[in-house]
C-alpha positions as CSV (number, residue, x, y, z in Angstrom):
1,M,183.3,-53.4,53.1
2,K,179.8,-53.7,54.6
3,M,179.4,-50.0,54.4
4,N,180.1,-49.9,50.8
5,S,177.8,-52.7,50.1
6,K,175.0,-51.0,52.0
7,F,175.2,-47.8,50.0
8,F,175.4,-49.6,46.8
9,G,172.2,-51.4,47.6
10,L,170.4,-48.2,48.3
11,G,171.5,-46.6,45.0
12,A,170.5,-49.6,43.1
13,K,167.0,-49.5,44.7
14,L,166.6,-45.8,43.8
15,A,167.7,-46.4,40.2
16,L,165.3,-49.2,39.8
17,C,162.5,-47.1,41.2
18,F,163.3,-44.2,38.7
19,V,163.3,-46.7,35.9
20,A,159.9,-48.0,37.0
21,V,158.4,-44.5,37.1
22,L,159.8,-43.6,33.8
23,G,158.5,-46.8,32.4
24,T,155.1,-46.0,33.8
25,L,155.2,-42.5,32.2
26,T,156.3,-43.9,28.9
27,S,153.5,-46.4,29.0
28,C,150.9,-43.7,29.6
29,Y,152.1,-41.5,26.8
30,E,152.0,-44.3,24.3
31,K,148.4,-45.1,25.2
32,E,147.0,-41.5,24.9
33,D,145.6,-40.2,21.3
34,I,146.1,-36.5,20.4
35,K,143.2,-34.9,18.3
36,T,142.7,-31.4,16.6
37,V,139.1,-30.1,17.3
38,I,137.5,-28.1,14.5
39,D,134.4,-25.9,15.4
40,T,131.9,-26.3,12.6
41,S,129.0,-24.5,14.3
42,S,127.3,-21.6,12.5
43,K,129.2,-18.3,12.5
44,S,128.5,-14.9,11.1
45,V,129.8,-11.7,9.6
46,N,127.7,-8.5,9.7
47,Y,128.4,-5.8,7.2
48,V,126.9,-2.4,8.2
49,I,126.8,0.6,5.8
50,S,125.7,3.7,7.6
51,G,126.0,7.4,7.1
52,S,124.3,10.8,6.6
53,I,122.6,12.7,3.8
54,A,122.5,16.5,4.0
55,N,121.8,19.6,1.9
56,S,125.1,20.8,0.4
57,T,124.3,24.4,1.2
58,S,122.7,24.4,4.6
59,L,124.3,21.1,5.8
60,K,120.9,20.2,7.2
61,G,120.0,16.6,7.2
62,I,117.5,15.5,4.5
63,E,114.7,13.4,5.9
64,N,113.1,10.5,3.8
65,A,116.0,10.3,1.3
66,V,116.0,6.8,-0.2
67,V,119.2,4.8,0.1
68,T,119.5,1.7,-2.0
69,V,122.5,-0.7,-1.6
70,T,123.2,-3.2,-4.3
71,G,125.7,-5.9,-3.6
72,P,126.8,-9.0,-5.4
73,A,124.0,-11.4,-6.4
74,A,124.4,-13.5,-3.2
75,A,124.1,-10.4,-1.1
76,G,121.2,-8.8,-2.9
77,V,119.6,-5.3,-2.6
78,Q,118.6,-3.4,0.5
79,T,116.6,-0.2,0.7
80,T,116.1,2.2,3.6
81,T,115.2,5.9,4.2
82,T,116.8,8.5,6.3
83,D,115.4,9.7,9.6
84,A,114.7,13.2,10.7
85,M,118.4,13.9,11.1
86,G,119.3,12.5,7.6
87,L,120.9,9.4,9.1
88,F,120.7,5.9,7.6
89,S,121.9,2.4,8.2
90,V,121.8,-0.8,6.2
91,K,122.9,-4.2,7.7
92,Y,123.8,-7.3,5.8
93,E,124.2,-10.5,7.9
94,F,126.0,-13.5,6.4
95,K,126.0,-16.9,8.2
96,T,127.6,-20.2,7.6
97,K,125.4,-23.3,8.2
98,D,126.1,-25.9,10.9
99,G,128.6,-28.4,9.8
100,A,129.7,-26.4,6.7
101,S,132.9,-27.6,5.1
102,Q,135.8,-25.2,4.5
103,A,135.2,-25.3,0.8
104,E,131.6,-24.2,1.4
105,I,132.7,-21.4,3.7
106,D,135.2,-20.2,1.1
107,A,132.6,-20.2,-1.6
108,L,130.2,-18.1,0.6
109,I,133.0,-15.6,1.3
110,K,133.7,-15.3,-2.4
111,S,130.0,-14.8,-3.2
112,V,129.4,-11.9,-0.8
113,C,132.7,-10.0,-1.1
114,G,133.2,-7.3,-3.7
115,S,131.6,-4.0,-4.7
116,Y,128.5,-2.6,-3.1
117,T,126.8,0.3,-4.9
118,V,125.1,2.9,-2.8
119,D,122.5,5.0,-4.6
120,V,120.9,8.0,-2.9
121,T,117.7,9.8,-4.2
122,A,115.7,12.6,-2.6
123,N,112.9,14.8,-3.9
124,G,114.3,18.1,-5.1
125,Y,117.9,17.0,-5.2
126,N,120.4,15.5,-7.6
127,N,120.9,11.8,-7.3
128,R,124.2,10.5,-5.9
129,S,125.9,7.2,-6.3
130,T,129.1,5.7,-4.9
131,Q,130.7,2.3,-4.3
132,T,132.3,0.6,-1.3
133,E,134.2,-2.7,-1.0
134,L,133.6,-5.6,1.4
135,Q,136.5,-8.0,1.9
136,F,137.1,-10.6,4.7
137,A,138.9,-13.9,5.0
138,A,137.0,-15.8,7.7
139,F,133.7,-16.0,9.6
140,D,134.6,-14.9,13.1
141,N,131.3,-13.5,14.4
142,Q,132.6,-10.1,13.5
143,T,131.0,-6.8,12.3
144,I,132.6,-4.8,9.5
145,A,131.4,-1.2,9.2
146,T,131.5,1.4,6.5
147,H,130.5,5.1,7.0
148,L,129.5,7.3,4.1
149,D,128.4,11.0,4.2
150,F,126.5,12.5,1.2
151,L,126.0,16.2,0.5
152,L,123.3,16.6,-2.1
153,K,122.9,19.6,-4.3
154,S,119.4,21.0,-5.0
155,K,118.1,19.5,-8.2
156,A,118.7,21.5,-11.3
157,I,115.7,22.8,-13.1
158,Q,115.2,24.4,-16.5
159,G,116.1,28.1,-16.4
160,V,118.5,27.8,-13.5
161,A,122.3,27.6,-13.9
162,E,124.1,24.7,-12.4
163,E,127.7,25.2,-11.3
164,I,130.0,22.1,-11.5
165,V,133.6,21.5,-10.5
166,A,134.5,19.1,-13.2
167,G,137.3,17.2,-14.7
168,D,139.0,15.4,-11.8
169,T,136.1,13.0,-11.3
170,E,133.0,12.1,-13.4
171,Q,130.1,14.4,-12.7
172,I,126.5,13.5,-13.5
173,I,123.8,16.2,-13.2
174,T,120.1,15.7,-13.9
175,I,118.0,18.7,-15.0
176,D,114.2,18.7,-15.0
177,G,112.5,20.6,-17.8
178,A,109.6,20.6,-20.3
179,S,108.9,17.6,-22.4
180,A,108.6,17.4,-26.1
181,D,105.0,18.6,-26.1
182,G,105.8,21.6,-23.9
183,K,103.2,20.4,-21.3
184,G,104.8,17.6,-19.3
185,T,108.2,17.2,-17.7
186,T,111.3,15.3,-18.6
187,T,114.8,14.8,-17.1
188,D,118.0,15.4,-19.0
189,K,121.2,13.7,-17.8
190,L,124.4,15.8,-18.2
191,I,127.6,13.8,-17.9
192,V,131.0,15.6,-17.6
193,P,133.6,12.8,-17.8
194,Q,136.7,12.4,-15.8
195,G,139.6,13.8,-17.8
196,A,137.3,16.3,-19.7
197,F,140.1,18.8,-19.5
198,G,143.1,16.4,-19.8
199,K,145.9,16.1,-17.3
200,D,148.5,18.5,-16.0
201,A,152.3,18.1,-16.1
202,E,152.3,15.8,-13.1
203,G,149.7,13.5,-14.7
204,K,146.8,14.6,-12.5
205,F,143.4,15.3,-14.0
206,I,142.7,19.0,-14.4
207,A,139.6,20.4,-12.6
208,K,137.7,23.5,-13.7
209,T,134.6,25.2,-12.5
210,I,131.9,25.4,-15.3
211,T,128.3,26.5,-15.4
212,I,125.6,25.0,-17.6
213,E,121.9,25.9,-17.9
214,R,119.0,24.6,-19.9
215,A,117.5,27.7,-21.2
216,P,113.9,28.7,-20.2
217,L,111.1,27.2,-22.2
218,V,110.3,30.5,-23.9
219,T,113.8,30.6,-25.3
220,E,113.5,27.1,-26.7
221,E,110.2,27.9,-28.3
222,E,111.6,31.1,-29.9
223,A,114.5,29.0,-31.3
224,S,112.2,26.2,-32.4
225,A,114.6,23.9,-30.6
226,V,114.3,20.5,-28.9
227,R,116.8,21.9,-26.3
228,V,118.7,25.1,-25.8
229,Y,121.7,25.1,-23.4
230,E,124.1,27.8,-22.3
231,G,127.5,26.8,-21.2
232,K,130.0,29.1,-19.4
233,P,132.8,30.2,-19.5
234,D,132.2,30.8,-23.1
235,G,134.8,29.1,-25.3
236,T,135.6,26.3,-22.8
237,V,137.0,23.3,-24.7
238,F,136.6,19.7,-23.7
239,E,139.2,17.1,-24.6
240,I,136.6,14.4,-23.9
241,P,133.1,15.7,-24.8
242,L,130.4,16.5,-22.4
243,E,127.3,14.3,-22.9
244,I,123.6,15.4,-22.7
245,E,121.2,12.5,-22.7
246,F,117.6,13.5,-23.4
247,S,114.3,12.0,-24.7
248,Y,112.5,12.9,-27.9
249,P,109.9,11.0,-30.0
250,D,111.6,9.0,-32.8
251,A,108.7,9.7,-35.1
252,L,109.5,13.4,-35.2
253,V,113.1,12.9,-36.2
254,G,113.3,12.8,-40.0
255,E,116.1,11.6,-42.3
256,G,118.1,14.7,-41.5
257,G,118.3,13.7,-37.8
258,L,118.8,16.0,-34.8
259,K,121.5,18.6,-35.1
260,V,123.7,20.6,-32.6
261,L,123.9,24.3,-33.6
262,F,125.8,27.1,-31.9
263,E,124.6,30.7,-31.7
264,K,126.7,33.4,-33.5
265,A,126.9,37.0,-32.4
266,D,124.4,38.0,-35.0
267,G,121.8,35.6,-33.7
268,S,122.2,33.0,-36.4
269,W,122.9,29.3,-35.7
270,V,125.7,27.3,-37.2
271,A,127.2,23.8,-36.8
272,D,130.8,23.5,-35.6
273,G,131.7,20.2,-37.3
274,Q,132.4,18.2,-34.0
275,A,129.2,18.3,-32.0
276,R,126.7,15.6,-32.9
277,V,123.6,13.8,-31.8
278,E,123.4,10.0,-31.7
279,K,120.4,7.8,-31.0
280,K,121.0,5.7,-27.8
281,A,117.7,3.8,-27.5
282,A,114.0,4.2,-28.5
283,N,113.1,7.8,-28.1
284,L,116.4,8.5,-26.3
285,Y,119.3,10.5,-27.7
286,V,122.8,11.7,-26.7
287,A,124.4,15.0,-27.7
288,Y,128.2,15.3,-27.6
289,I,129.5,18.8,-26.9
290,Y,133.1,19.7,-27.4
291,H,133.0,23.4,-26.5
292,F,130.8,25.9,-24.6
293,S,128.6,28.8,-25.7
294,T,124.9,29.0,-26.3
295,F,123.9,25.9,-28.3
296,K,120.7,24.2,-29.4
297,I,119.6,20.8,-30.3
298,G,117.0,21.1,-33.1
299,L,115.4,19.7,-36.1
300,P,117.0,20.6,-39.5
301,T,114.9,23.0,-41.4
302,S,115.0,24.5,-44.9
303,E,113.1,27.0,-47.1
304,G,111.6,26.5,-50.5
305,G,109.7,23.3,-49.8
306,S,112.8,21.1,-49.6
307,T,112.0,17.6,-48.2
308,E,115.4,17.4,-46.6
309,G,115.0,17.2,-42.8
310,T,111.8,17.3,-40.8
311,I,110.3,20.7,-41.2
312,S,110.2,22.8,-44.4
313,Y,108.1,25.7,-45.7
314,D,107.3,27.4,-48.9
315,K,107.7,31.1,-49.5
316,P,104.4,32.7,-49.0
317,I,102.1,33.3,-52.0
318,V,100.7,36.8,-52.2
319,D,97.3,37.2,-53.6
320,K,94.4,39.6,-53.6
321,K,90.7,39.2,-53.1
322,E,87.9,41.6,-54.0
323,L,85.6,42.3,-51.1
324,P,82.1,43.8,-51.2
325,N,82.2,47.6,-51.6
326,I,81.8,49.9,-48.7
327,G,78.8,52.1,-49.1
328,E,78.6,55.9,-48.7
329,D,77.2,57.3,-45.5
330,S,74.1,59.1,-46.9
331,S,74.0,61.5,-44.0
332,K,77.4,62.8,-44.8
333,K,77.6,63.4,-48.5
334,Y,81.1,63.6,-49.8
335,C,81.3,66.2,-52.4
336,N,84.5,67.5,-53.7
337,T,83.8,71.0,-55.1
338,A,87.5,71.7,-55.6
339,N,89.2,71.8,-58.9
340,V,91.6,69.1,-57.8
341,A,91.2,65.7,-56.2
342,K,90.8,65.7,-52.5
343,E,91.5,63.1,-49.8
344,F,88.7,62.4,-47.3
345,P,89.6,60.4,-44.1
346,F,87.5,57.5,-43.0
347,V,87.6,54.6,-40.5
348,T,86.5,51.1,-41.2
349,T,86.6,47.8,-39.4
350,Q,88.6,44.9,-41.0
351,Q,90.0,41.6,-40.2
352,F,93.8,41.2,-39.7
353,G,96.1,38.5,-38.6
354,S,96.3,34.9,-39.8
355,A,94.5,31.6,-39.3
356,Y,94.9,27.9,-40.2
357,T,92.8,26.7,-43.0
358,K,92.5,23.4,-41.1
359,S,93.1,23.0,-37.4
360,L,96.3,21.2,-36.4
361,E,94.3,18.5,-34.7
362,V,92.7,17.8,-38.1
363,V,96.0,17.8,-39.9
364,F,97.6,15.3,-37.5
365,A,94.4,13.3,-36.9
366,D,95.7,10.0,-38.1
367,I,98.6,9.9,-35.6
368,T,97.3,7.5,-32.9
369,D,100.2,8.0,-30.5
370,A,99.2,11.0,-28.3
371,T,102.7,11.7,-27.3
372,V,103.9,12.0,-30.9
373,K,100.8,14.0,-31.9
374,N,101.1,16.5,-29.1
375,A,104.8,16.9,-29.7
376,A,104.3,17.4,-33.4
377,I,101.7,20.1,-32.8
378,Y,104.0,21.8,-30.3
379,Q,107.0,21.8,-32.5
380,I,105.4,22.9,-35.7
381,T,103.5,25.7,-33.8
382,N,106.9,26.9,-32.4
383,F,108.4,26.8,-35.9
384,I,105.6,28.7,-37.5
385,E,105.2,31.3,-34.9
386,N,108.9,32.0,-34.2
387,Q,110.7,31.2,-37.4
388,V,108.0,32.0,-40.1
389,M,105.9,34.7,-38.4
390,N,108.5,36.1,-36.0
391,G,106.0,36.3,-33.2
392,V,103.3,38.4,-34.9
393,N,100.0,37.7,-36.6
394,L,100.0,34.2,-35.1
395,P,97.7,31.6,-36.8
396,S,97.0,30.0,-33.4
397,I,95.2,33.3,-32.4
398,G,93.1,33.6,-35.6
399,Y,91.8,36.7,-37.3
400,Q,91.1,39.8,-35.2
401,E,88.9,42.7,-36.1
402,K,90.6,46.1,-35.9
403,E,89.9,49.6,-37.0
404,D,91.6,50.6,-40.2
405,K,92.1,54.4,-40.6
406,Q,92.5,55.4,-44.2
407,N,92.2,58.4,-46.6
408,V,90.1,58.0,-49.8
409,L,90.8,60.2,-52.8
410,V,87.7,61.8,-54.4
411,D,88.1,63.3,-57.8
412,A,87.6,67.1,-58.5
413,H,83.9,68.2,-58.9
414,S,82.8,64.7,-57.9
415,N,80.5,62.9,-55.4
416,L,81.7,59.7,-53.6
417,N,79.4,56.8,-54.6
418,Y,81.2,53.9,-52.7
419,I,84.6,52.5,-51.9
420,E,86.0,49.5,-53.7
421,V,87.9,47.2,-51.3
422,E,90.7,44.8,-52.1
423,Q,92.2,42.4,-49.5
424,V,95.9,41.6,-49.7
425,R,96.8,38.2,-48.2
426,Q,99.6,35.7,-48.0
427,T,99.3,31.9,-48.0
428,Y,101.9,29.8,-46.2
429,V,102.4,26.0,-46.5
430,V,104.6,24.3,-43.9
431,T,105.5,20.6,-44.2
432,M,106.4,18.3,-41.3
433,K,107.7,14.8,-42.0
434,I,106.6,12.3,-39.4
435,S,107.6,8.6,-39.8
436,G,108.2,9.2,-43.5
437,K,104.8,10.9,-44.2
438,D,104.5,14.6,-45.1
439,Y,101.9,16.6,-43.2
440,E,101.0,19.9,-44.7
441,V,99.9,22.8,-42.5
442,E,98.4,25.8,-44.4
443,F,97.5,29.2,-43.0
444,V,96.5,32.5,-44.6
445,E,97.5,35.9,-43.3
446,Y,95.5,39.1,-44.0
447,I,98.2,41.7,-44.3
448,G,96.3,44.7,-45.5
449,Y,93.6,46.4,-47.6
450,N,93.5,48.6,-50.7
451,Y,90.7,51.2,-51.0
452,K,89.6,53.0,-54.1
453,A,86.9,55.6,-54.4
454,N,84.1,55.2,-57.0
455,C,83.0,58.8,-57.9
456,T,80.6,60.6,-60.2
457,D,81.4,63.9,-61.7
458,Y,78.4,66.0,-60.5
459,S,79.2,68.7,-63.0
460,H,77.8,66.3,-65.6
461,G,75.0,65.1,-63.4
462,H,73.6,61.6,-62.9
463,G,75.5,60.8,-59.8
464,H,74.1,58.2,-57.4
465,A,74.9,56.8,-54.1
466,H,74.5,53.4,-52.5
467,G,73.5,54.1,-49.0
468,D,72.1,50.6,-48.6
469,D,75.6,49.2,-48.8
470,L,76.7,50.9,-45.7
471,N,77.6,47.8,-43.7
472,A,78.3,45.5,-46.6
473,G,81.2,43.0,-46.7
474,G,84.3,44.8,-45.6
475,G,82.9,46.3,-42.4
476,I,81.6,49.5,-41.0
477,I,82.6,52.8,-42.5
478,D,82.6,56.0,-40.6
479,F,83.3,59.1,-42.6
480,E,84.8,61.9,-40.6
């Protein structure tokens, strides 16, 4: 019995000890507070946009190309230039402030996430532009990187064809060329839209290779056009029109507006019913082209003095003017002893060509805007010289003295006294409407001379000569 009692006492002591320890542990747990620690110190996100810019043909890096990155308003704009290898890097750093609340952090994330536009420009190359997206959920002192590679095509210039793979994506090409006055430069923007050729059976945008060229300046001058373009392949049709954005002074565009005309096989120009020109802003226009061939953007013109459109001209008036007689060369008496009239050759100097009755500077003197005045002079000169005069006897050159070889008919049994001279000329009047006012340009062309011999029948006597008139009026006469 004692043994049992002894063991029971030991077990009881151990049990009481376990309960005491458990009680102690339970007491400690109940007294300790558990807390969640939130780090509100400043944290950052770095967004790095880097890449390369190279020539699309040689693949050589382009130095000093300008890269401009435009993000959401809170991010702002950053600009950099490429190094000698054509490499660039732009870094945005966004930071939270110490002690920022979660709502403030979320607002900052929302303000800097979104689209970032990357614009690339380089002298002598077409501009390029693309977009990239920045998205993140928390500030964890991380860096987010985007890499972009650009291949730039040499910038298109007037007189050089530009090849484009178009249709699957929007293509924007800029072409440098002559300005409205033919002296400065301007840049046209050609936009070939995505879907220009529609979609294939699988619903994908169709891509085609096309070529477009702004014709050389001399071609535009000969066509009296604001622009002349040649698109190939000839006959290419666009489901969505190609757009050409160009500048031209509003003051020179009359009520008839600017027109798109296509060249026919015989060299004439006709409208196709679809192509049109619309005004986009002050001195800025857009032409919409639905098919390719050679086409021009020009001012509407008409004959017969019509006021429709911007330039019109009257049919030339032909008149004649009596000039002083040409005297006989007394050292070479012309005596026709034959029984029939006889022609005698002679050479004289006369004026040919055409000239303005008033200079164009005087005609347009009241136009104070130099750009408008210079463009008006340039356009009306092209019209007169290429459409009216067809490239000859240009009034801008003025009258020129030339030898005129003729034969004069002397009656039978007669002496030549002198030669009567009659000048044949045409008067042109061209009207240009600028800001509702008509400006008339007049020029006169000397197109030829009529000569008639004044003779005396020596068989009846009393003939006389006028040697003193040798150099009078019409010029110098040299009897051969």
